[in-house]
ZAKE-322588 format. One record per residue: x, y, z of N, C-alpha, C in turn; residue in three letters; residue number from 1. Coordinates in pm, whole numbers, m for minus. Each point is the difference from the previous one (the first is absolute). Example, Ala and Ser with C-alpha at 12.3 -4.5 7.8 and 13.67 -1.06 7.14 Angstrom:
<recs>
[rec [1319; m569; 780]; [m89; 119; 0]; [90; 120; 0]; "ALA"; 1]
[rec [m35; 105; m72]; [82; 119; 6]; [m77; 109; 73]; "SER"; 2]
</recs>
This chain:
<recs>
[rec [m6518; 6193; 2410]; [m23; 144; m17]; [m56; 58; 132]; "MET"; 1]
[rec [52; 119; 36]; [m44; 64; 124]; [m135; 67; m23]; "VAL"; 2]
[rec [m94; m29; 86]; [m132; 62; m10]; [12; 148; 28]; "HIS"; 3]
[rec [m73; 86; m75]; [11; 146; 21]; [m21; 42; 144]; "PRO"; 4]
[rec [m87; m71; 72]; [m27; 39; 139]; [119; m30; 91]; "HIS"; 5]
[rec [91; m88; m46]; [115; m38; 81]; [127; 77; m37]; "ASN"; 6]
[rec [m9; 87; m102]; [117; 77; m41]; [29; 108; 102]; "GLU"; 7]
[rec [129; 28; 25]; [33; 106; 95]; [m46; 135; m51]; "PRO"; 8]
[rec [m42; 92; 88]; [m50; 131; m43]; [109; 85; m64]; "PRO"; 9]
[rec [125; m24; 36]; [111; 74; m58]; [100; m97; m61]; "LEU"; 10]
[rec [66; 44; m107]; [103; m84; m59]; [114; m19; 100]; "ASN"; 11]
[rec [54; m122; 8]; [108; m23; 97]; [123; 84; m32]; "PRO"; 12]
[rec [72; 38; 104]; [122; 77; m17]; [110; m89; m58]; "MET"; 13]
[rec [72; 46; m103]; [110; m80; m54]; [100; m36; 109]; "PRO"; 14]
[rec [44; m126; 8]; [86; m45; 109]; [128; 83; 17]; "PRO"; 15]
[rec [62; 42; m111]; [126; 74; 11]; [m23; 136; 66]; "VAL"; 16]
[rec [m112; 62; m28]; [m32; 128; 62]; [m28; m19; 148]; "VAL"; 17]
[rec [m76; m104; 33]; [m29; m28; 139]; [128; m34; 77]; "MET"; 18]
[rec [91; m70; m65]; [126; m36; 66]; [82; 124; 35]; "ALA"; 19]
[rec [9; 95; m93]; [72; 125; 25]; [m67; 78; 113]; "LEU"; 20]
[rec [m132; 3; m3]; [m76; 70; 104]; [24; m63; 137]; "PHE"; 21]
[rec [0; m132; 6]; [20; m70; 128]; [138; 29; 57]; "ILE"; 22]
[rec [101; 5; m87]; [135; 31; 48]; [5; 141; 59]; "VAL"; 23]
[rec [m58; 96; m73]; [m1; 139; 49]; [m74; 11; 132]; "ILE"; 24]
[rec [m118; m60; 7]; [m80; 7; 122]; [65; m78; 113]; "VAL"; 25]
[rec [59; m115; m32]; [64; m80; 103]; [118; 69; 64]; "GLY"; 26]
[rec [82; 63; m84]; [116; 74; 53]; [m47; 116; 87]; "VAL"; 27]
[rec [m99; 74; m49]; [m51; 115; 76]; [m67; m45; 130]; "GLU"; 28]
[rec [m69; m113; m3]; [m63; m51; 121]; [105; m31; 106]; "ALA"; 29]
[rec [111; m58; m42]; [108; m30; 95]; [56; 128; 60]; "ALA"; 30]
[rec [22; 101; m84]; [54; 127; 50]; [m98; 67; 97]; "PHE"; 31]
[rec [m128; 2; m38]; [m100; 68; 82]; [m21; m71; 133]; "SER"; 32]
[rec [m15; m132; m4]; [m19; m76; 123]; [123; 8; 89]; "LEU"; 33]
[rec [117; m5; m64]; [124; 13; 77]; [13; 138; 61]; "GLY"; 34]
[rec [m43; 102; m74]; [7; 136; 51]; [m89; 23; 121]; "GLY"; 35]
[rec [m110; m74; 6]; [m90; 10; 116]; [38; m99; 111]; "TYR"; 36]
[rec [110; m73; m20]; [46; m93; 102]; [m81; m127; 11]; "GLY"; 37]
[rec [m77; m32; m104]; [m85; m120; 5]; [74; m126; m42]; "LEU"; 38]
[rec [107; 14; m75]; [82; m115; m40]; [146; 42; 4]; "ILE"; 39]
[rec [86; m99; 11]; [144; 23; m17]; [76; 55; 117]; "GLY"; 40]
[rec [m69; 42; 105]; [71; 54; 114]; [52; 140; m24]; "GLY"; 41]
[rec [87; 49; 88]; [52; 137; m11]; [73; 28; m131]; "PRO"; 42]
[rec [67; m101; m55]; [76; 22; m123]; [m91; 32; m119]; "SER"; 43]
[rec [m128; m40; 8]; [m91; 21; m112]; [m29; 147; m23]; "ALA"; 44]
[rec [24; 83; 100]; [m24; 143; m15]; [86; 60; m110]; "LEU"; 45]
[rec [114; m62; m27]; [91; 53; m101]; [m4; m73; m132]; "GLY"; 46]
[rec [m95; m92; m18]; [m5; m78; m124]; [m15; 87; m124]; "TRP"; 47]
[rec [m89; 99; 4]; [m21; 83; m118]; [126; 77; m38]; "ARG"; 48]
[rec [64; 59; 101]; [122; 76; m27]; [111; m90; m53]; "LEU"; 49]
[rec [13; m118; 58]; [101; m94; m47]; [m27; m42; m144]; "GLU"; 50]
[rec [m126; m23; m33]; [m35; m38; m137]; [30; 113; m98]; "ALA"; 51]
[rec [m27; 123; 41]; [32; 113; m86]; [151; 8; m26]; "MET"; 52]
[rec [78; m18; 104]; [145; 8; m16]; [53; m109; m92]; "GLU"; 53]
[rec [m65; m115; 2]; [49; m114; m76]; [m60; m11; m140]; "ARG"; 54]
[rec [m128; 39; m15]; [m70; m27; m126]; [m49; 123; m74]; "PHE"; 55]
[rec [0; 117; 62]; [m41; 122; m70]; [103; 37; m106]; "ALA"; 56]
[rec [m43; 80; m97]; [91; 44; m104]; [50; 140; 33]; "PHE"; 57]
[rec [133; 17; m2]; [63; 128; 27]; [73; 49; m126]; "PHE"; 58]
[rec [m29; 123; m39]; [66; 55; m118]; [150; 7; 16]; "GLY"; 59]
[rec [47; 32; 121]; [145; 10; 20]; [69; m133; m15]; "GLN"; 60]
[rec [m72; m110; 27]; [58; m133; m20]; [20; m27; m149]; "VAL"; 61]
[rec [m99; 40; m81]; [14; m15; m145]; [118; 81; m51]; "LEU"; 62]
[rec [11; 124; 46]; [110; 84; m47]; [135; m56; 44]; "ARG"; 63]
[rec [5; m59; 120]; [124; m64; 46]; [35; m118; m90]; "TRP"; 64]
[rec [m98; m80; m37]; [27; m116; m86]; [50; 43; m137]; "MET"; 65]
[rec [m61; 106; m56]; [43; 47; m131]; [140; 61; 6]; "LEU"; 66]
[rec [30; 68; 110]; [131; 64; 14]; [112; m101; 21]; "ALA"; 67]
[rec [m28; m106; 73]; [104; m98; 33]; [3; m121; m93]; "THR"; 68]
[rec [m108; m17; m76]; [m7; m118; m86]; [m26; m128; 78]; "GLY"; 69]
[rec [m44; 13; 123]; [m31; m117; 83]; [m152; m12; 14]; "GLN"; 70]
[rec [m49; m123; m18]; [m145; m22; 4]; [m31; m121; 87]; "PHE"; 71]
[rec [20; 12; 130]; [m25; m113; 90]; [m148; m39; 2]; "PRO"; 72]
[rec [m24; m129; 18]; [m137; m52; m2]; [m86; 65; 107]; "ALA"; 73]
[rec [59; 32; 115]; [m78; 57; 110]; [m58; 136; m35]; "GLU"; 74]
[rec [62; 68; m98]; [m53; 128; m46]; [m85; m15; m126]; "HIS"; 75]
[rec [34; m95; m87]; [m80; m22; m120]; [m142; m45; 36]; "LEU"; 76]
[rec [m11; m74; 108]; [m132; m49; 40]; [m94; 114; 35]; "VAL"; 77]
[rec [56; 115; 37]; [m82; 116; 37]; [m87; 47; m116]; "ARG"; 78]
[rec [45; m22; m124]; [m78; 41; m116]; [m135; m70; m7]; "PHE"; 79]
[rec [m10; m117; 65]; [m122; m80; m10]; [m66; m28; 135]; "PHE"; 80]
[rec [67; 34; 110]; [m56; m30; 133]; [m76; 116; 61]; "SER"; 81]
[rec [28; 123; m44]; [m62; 116; 67]; [m152; 4; m10]; "TYR"; 82]
[rec [m66; m62; m102]; [m147; 7; m3]; [m68; m74; 115]; "PRO"; 83]
[rec [74; m83; 72]; [m62; m79; 106]; [25; 59; 140]; "PHE"; 84]
[rec [56; 121; 2]; [21; 71; 126]; [m72; 134; m10]; "VAL"; 85]
[rec [m88; 27; 95]; [m79; 123; m3]; [22; 81; 128]; "HIS"; 86]
[rec [m35; 127; m8]; [23; 90; 113]; [m101; m20; 112]; "ALA"; 87]
[rec [m119; m49; m35]; [m107; m14; 99]; [m104; m96; m52]; "SER"; 88]
[rec [m94; m35; 87]; [m110; m88; m40]; [m83; 65; m110]; "PHE"; 89]
[rec [m28; 129; 12]; [m80; 70; m101]; [69; 1; m135]; "THR"; 90]
[rec [130; 24; 2]; [81; m1; m123]; [m13; m135; m69]; "HIS"; 91]
[rec [15; m109; 75]; [m9; m135; m55]; [m142; m32; m47]; "ALA"; 92]
[rec [m100; 48; 76]; [m139; m29; m35]; [m37; 62; m134]; "LEU"; 93]
[rec [34; 126; m21]; [m32; 65; m126]; [71; m68; m116]; "PHE"; 94]
[rec [128; m34; 20]; [75; m67; m105]; [m62; m136; m31]; "ALA"; 95]
[rec [m38; m73; 104]; [m58; m132; m20]; [m134; 4; m73]; "GLY"; 96]
[rec [m84; 95; 36]; [m131; 12; m65]; [16; 35; m147]; "VAL"; 97]
[rec [91; 92; m31]; [23; 36; m140]; [63; m115; m77]; "MET"; 98]
[rec [84; m77; 67]; [59; m119; m64]; [m109; m99; m39]; "LEU"; 99]
[rec [m94; m24; 89]; [m109; m93; m31]; [m83; 49; m119]; "LEU"; 100]
[rec [m33; 130; 1]; [m85; 55; m106]; [70; m2; m136]; "ALA"; 101]
[rec [120; 54; m6]; [71; 8; m127]; [54; m136; m42]; "MET"; 102]
[rec [52; m76; 97]; [57; m130; m32]; [m102; m96; m57]; "GLY"; 103]
[rec [m122; 3; 52]; [m106; m88; m49]; [m28; 26; m148]; "LYS"; 104]
[rec [m14; 127; m36]; [m33; 33; m138]; [115; m34; m96]; "MET"; 105]
[rec [122; 28; 43]; [115; m29; m86]; [23; m150; m13]; "VAL"; 106]
[rec [m9; m72; 112]; [23; m145; m4]; [m106; m72; m82]; "ALA"; 107]
[rec [m124; 44; 9]; [m106; m63; m78]; [18; 24; m149]; "GLU"; 108]
[rec [62; 111; m37]; [22; 31; m141]; [129; m59; m55]; "ALA"; 109]
[rec [106; m2; 81]; [132; m40; m48]; [51; m132; 56]; "LEU"; 110]
[rec [m57; m45; 112]; [49; m123; 62]; [94; 29; 115]; "GLY"; 111]
[rec [26; m102; 79]; [79; 15; 123]; [146; 36; m25]; "SER"; 112]
[rec [64; m68; m95]; [143; 21; m23]; [26; 143; m44]; "VAL"; 113]
[rec [m79; 49; m95]; [19; 137; m49]; [m27; 102; 112]; "ARG"; 114]
[rec [m96; m31; 85]; [m30; 90; 112]; [118; 9; 95]; "THR"; 115]
[rec [63; m113; 32]; [118; 1; 87]; [114; 76; m65]; "VAL"; 116]
[rec [17; m18; m131]; [106; 72; m72]; [m23; 151; 11]; "VAL"; 117]
[rec [m123; 44; m21]; [m32; 143; 11]; [25; 49; 142]; "ILE"; 118]
[rec [m45; m76; 99]; [15; 40; 140]; [146; 23; 36]; "PHE"; 119]
[rec [86; m97; m28]; [138; 11; 46]; [87; 86; m93]; "PHE"; 120]
[rec [m31; 6; m128]; [74; 92; m88]; [m31; 144; 35]; "THR"; 121]
[rec [m125; 28; 31]; [m37; 135; 43]; [63; 33; 134]; "SER"; 122]
[rec [9; m99; 88]; [70; 18; 128]; [144; 41; m23]; "THR"; 123]
[rec [67; m71; m89]; [141; 31; m30]; [14; 138; m64]; "PHE"; 124]
[rec [m86; 29; m97]; [8; 129; m70]; [m27; 116; 96]; "ALA"; 125]
[rec [m95; m19; 91]; [m29; 105; 97]; [118; 30; 89]; "GLY"; 126]
[rec [67; m105; 47]; [118; 19; 84]; [113; 67; m78]; "ALA"; 127]
[rec [19; m44; m123]; [107; 57; m82]; [m22; 149; m23]; "LEU"; 128]
[rec [m122; 37; m35]; [m30; 142; m22]; [17; 80; 128]; "ALA"; 129]
[rec [m48; m56; 110]; [10; 68; 130]; [147; 23; 37]; "TYR"; 130]
[rec [82; m102; m22]; [141; 11; 37]; [80; 94; m89]; "GLY"; 131]
[rec [m36; 6; m129]; [76; 81; m93]; [m47; 146; m6]; "LEU"; 132]
[rec [m127; 24; 28]; [m57; 133; m17]; [m12; 77; 131]; "ILE"; 133]
[rec [m40; m69; 106]; [m32; 68; 126]; [124; 6; 90]; "VAL"; 134]
[rec [30; 119; 48]; [108; 18; 96]; [m61; 6; 140]; "GLU"; 135]
[rec [1; m110; 69]; [m61; m5; 132]; [60; m114; 82]; "THR"; 136]
[rec [m9; 15; 131]; [42; m106; 91]; [m119; m90; 38]; "GLN"; 137]
[rec [m119; 38; m44]; [m121; m76; 35]; [m6; m127; m83]; "VAL"; 138]
[rec [m17; m115; 62]; [m6; m124; m77]; [m132; m15; m74]; "PRO"; 139]
[rec [2; m81; m103]; [m120; m32; m75]; [m57; m131; 54]; "LEU"; 140]
[rec [m125; 4; 46]; [m67; m119; 51]; [m143; m2; m52]; "ILE"; 141]
[rec [m62; m117; 6]; [m140; m12; m36]; [m21; m49; m142]; "GLY"; 142]
[rec [m118; m57; m23]; [m32; m67; m126]; [m54; 94; m108]; "ALA"; 143]
[rec [m5; 129; 27]; [m66; 89; m96]; [68; 7; m137]; "PHE"; 144]
[rec [133; 0; m12]; [57; m3; m136]; [m44; m122; m79]; "PRO"; 145]
[rec [m7; m117; 66]; [m48; m121; m67]; [m148; 11; m33]; "ALA"; 146]
[rec [m80; 55; 92]; [m143; 19; m25]; [m21; 97; m115]; "VAL"; 147]
[rec [79; 105; m5]; [m10; 94; m113]; [39; m68; m130]; "TYR"; 148]
[rec [89; m99; 6]; [30; m79; m118]; [m122; m75; m49]; "GLY"; 149]
[rec [m75; m57; 94]; [m125; m68; m37]; [m103; 100; m52]; "LEU"; 150]
[rec [m1; 121; 57]; [m89; 104; m53]; [40; 34; m143]; "ILE"; 151]
[rec [130; 3; m27]; [47; 22; m136]; [m48; m110; m94]; "GLY"; 152]
[rec [5; m125; 49]; [m50; m111; m82]; [m149; 12; m26]; "GLY"; 153]
[rec [m75; 33; 104]; [m144; 17; m16]; [m30; 116; m95]; "PHE"; 154]
[rec [77; 107; 9]; [m21; 116; m87]; [19; m37; m146]; "THR"; 155]
[rec [104; m79; m28]; [21; m40; m141]; [m114; m89; m49]; "TYR"; 156]
[rec [m43; m94; 85]; [m111; m88; m39]; [m127; 81; m27]; "LEU"; 157]
[rec [m25; 101; 85]; [m117; 85; m21]; [16; 86; m123]; "LEU"; 158]
[rec [120; 51; m23]; [30; 80; m119]; [m26; m81; m126]; "TRP"; 159]
[rec [43; m127; 2]; [m21; m90; m113]; [m148; m25; m21]; "LEU"; 160]
[rec [m71; m24; 109]; [m144; m29; m9]; [m77; 120; m54]; "ARG"; 161]
[rec [32; 119; 49]; [m67; 121; m47]; [25; 22; m149]; "LEU"; 162]
[rec [122; m32; m44]; [30; 12; m142]; [m83; m95; m85]; "GLY"; 163]
[rec [m20; m121; 50]; [m81; m98; m72]; [m146; 44; m8]; "GLN"; 164]
[rec [m45; 73; 103]; [m139; 46; 3]; [m18; 133; m73]; "LEU"; 165]
[rec [110; 60; m44]; [m7; 128; m68]; [m22; 117; 95]; "GLY"; 166]
[rec [29; m20; 129]; [m17; 105; 99]; [130; 79; 17]; "ALA"; 167]
[rec [m8; 109; 75]; [119; 82; 24]; [97; m75; 91]; "GLN"; 168]
[rec [118; m34; m53]; [94; m81; 75]; [66; 75; 115]; "GLN"; 169]
[rec [m3; 134; m7]; [61; 78; 107]; [m71; m24; 133]; "VAL"; 170]
[rec [m123; m47; m4]; [m74; m29; 123]; [68; m110; 82]; "ARG"; 171]
[rec [81; m81; m64]; [69; m108; 71]; [96; 54; 106]; "ALA"; 172]
[rec [45; 125; m18]; [97; 57; 91]; [m65; 79; 115]; "PHE"; 173]
[rec [m130; m7; 12]; [m68; 76; 105]; [37; m49; 139]; "SER"; 174]
[rec [19; m131; 17]; [33; m54; 132]; [137; 48; 47]; "LEU"; 175]
[rec [102; m12; m85]; [134; 42; 41]; [2; 151; 20]; "ILE"; 176]
[rec [m75; 75; m81]; [m7; 145; 18]; [m60; 37; 134]; "GLY"; 177]
[rec [m106; m70; 39]; [m65; 28; 127]; [93; m34; 117]; "MET"; 178]
[rec [69; m113; m9]; [89; m41; 109]; [116; 97; 16]; "LEU"; 179]
[rec [58; 45; m110]; [111; 95; 8]; [m49; 135; 54]; "LEU"; 180]
[rec [m121; 38; m36]; [m56; 126; 52]; [m19; m9; 151]; "ALA"; 181]
[rec [m48; m115; 48]; [m18; m19; 143]; [134; 7; 72]; "ILE"; 182]
[rec [102; m64; m58]; [133; 6; 60]; [52; 142; 6]; "GLN"; 183]
[rec [m24; 77; m106]; [46; 139; m3]; [m68; 81; 109]; "LEU"; 184]
[rec [m132; m17; 14]; [m74; 75; 102]; [49; m35; 140]; "VAL"; 185]
[rec [14; m130; 27]; [47; m42; 131]; [142; 49; 26]; "PHE"; 186]
[rec [83; 0; m106]; [136; 48; 16]; [6; 147; 33]; "GLY"; 187]
[rec [m89; 80; m64]; [m2; 144; 27]; [m54; 31; 139]; "LEU"; 188]
[rec [m97; m81; 45]; [m62; 26; 130]; [85; m51; 116]; "ILE"; 189]
[rec [43; m126; m13]; [68; m64; 113]; [151; m12; m17]; "PHE"; 190]
[rec [49; 30; m121]; [143; m15; m24]; [34; m146; m22]; "GLY"; 191]
[rec [6; m41; m123]; [21; m140; m31]; [142; m31; m39]; "GLY"; 192]
[rec [30; m130; m6]; [131; m44; m45]; [3; 0; m153]; "SER"; 193]
[rec [112; m37; m54]; [16; 0; m146]; [m13; m139; m59]; "LYS"; 194]
[rec [m69; m89; 71]; [m16; m135; m54]; [m96; m5; m118]; "ASP"; 195]
[rec [m64; 115; m33]; [m82; 6; m120]; [84; m26; m124]; "TRP"; 196]
[rec [130; 28; 8]; [89; m29; m113]; [2; m150; m27]; "VAL"; 197]
[rec [9; m80; 107]; [m2; m145; m15]; [m135; m48; m50]; "ALA"; 198]
[rec [m108; 63; 50]; [m134; m39; m44]; [m17; 25; m150]; "ASP"; 199]
[rec [44; 116; m46]; [m14; 35; m141]; [84; m92; m88]; "LEU"; 200]
[rec [121; m33; 47]; [85; m94; m74]; [m65; m138; m6]; "ALA"; 201]
[rec [m63; m41; 112]; [m70; m127; 0]; [m115; m1; m100]; "GLY"; 202]
[rec [m76; 109; m4]; [m112; 11; m94]; [50; m12; m144]; "PHE"; 203]
[rec [102; 78; m35]; [53; m2; m136]; [50; m139; m38]; "ALA"; 204]
[rec [64; m66; 95]; [51; m135; m25]; [m115; m98; m23]; "THR"; 205]
[rec [m103; 6; 86]; [m113; m90; m16]; [m73; 22; m132]; "GLY"; 206]
[rec [m16; 126; m39]; [m67; 33; m126]; [78; m57; m118]; "PHE"; 207]
[rec [132; 24; 0]; [84; m45; m112]; [8; m152; m6]; "THR"; 208]
[rec [14; m64; 116]; [8; m146; 3]; [m129; m63; m51]; "LEU"; 209]
[rec [m112; 56; 39]; [m128; m57; m43]; [m17; 14; m150]; "THR"; 210]
[rec [48; 110; m55]; [m3; 19; m145]; [70; m116; m70]; "LEU"; 211]
[rec [109; m49; 62]; [78; m109; m60]; [m53; m138; 37]; "LEU"; 212]
[rec [m58; m12; 121]; [m40; m131; 50]; [m141; m40; m39]; "LEU"; 213]
[rec [m87; 95; m28]; [m136; m33; m37]; [2; m81; m129]; "VAL"; 214]
[rec [m82; m104; m12]; [m1; m82; m121]; [m11; 85; m127]; "PRO"; 215]
[rec [95; m18; m90]; [2; 76; m123]; [60; 138; 13]; "GLY"; 216]
[rec [45; 35; 121]; [52; 134; 23]; [126; 32; m77]; "GLY"; 217]
[rec [93; m96; m3]; [126; 23; m71]; [m25; 17; m150]; "TRP"; 218]
[rec [m83; m87; m57]; [m31; 11; m142]; [m70; 131; m30]; "ALA"; 219]
[rec [m90; 40; 90]; [m73; 126; m18]; [97; 119; 2]; "ARG"; 220]
[rec [100; m4; 90]; [99; 107; 9]; [84; 7; m127]; "LEU"; 221]
[rec [47; m116; m48]; [82; m4; m122]; [m79; 54; m118]; "ILE"; 222]
[rec [m126; m39; m9]; [m84; 46; m111]; [m18; 151; 5]; "ASP"; 223]
[rec [m20; 53; 121]; [m18; 145; 13]; [128; 75; m36]; "LYS"; 224]
[rec [117; m54; 41]; [127; 65; m34]; [24; m1; m151]; "LEU"; 225]
[rec [m38; m107; m65]; [17; m8; m145]; [m89; 99; m71]; "ARG"; 226]
[rec [m124; 13; 49]; [m94; 93; m64]; [40; 145; 24]; "ARG"; 227]
[rec [64; 27; 115]; [42; 137; 28]; [127; 35; m75]; "ASP"; 228]
</recs>
């Protein structure tokens, strides 16, 4: 048994969350160091742009695939690769910090496998919504749709907990409301992109998946549908 004085002050980060964070930070570190000419030589200056061209998600690519009925692997991979390419160090840092915060809470409640399922399903749903709804030439990059999926998972867990305590369950949506309000303000002031569509799709996907993946969630849903 570990003596209380030897216990770590903070609970350890779930390995799957740390692994995702390391990949995001590692990729961004390579781009940033290469951009400053510290690694990779002259060719490293174009690493970020090359990665965007190869791994970012483009709505017009989705529409081309649907129109032609062709789904090459090099384009299908974009549905899941874009979260690991960011526009800047700051972009990656914010995404990484939110991933650690939300991922830790979701993984501790649901386990590693369910957390990975939420992360990548929300990634896919965000890209799909972005490609089908938004008319733009701007590619979708960054981990925020996946992070919003984890926020959706956390929101459902909090909603469930508040219901068990007899508290107002609408309070569970305060975090997503605040984040969307911040995005709206920044968009009005600085002129933002429309990637909020992907973020919102990611949130809805994470919330719905957690409803089904949480222990007893499916039975609880069936029981509620029968009672209604």
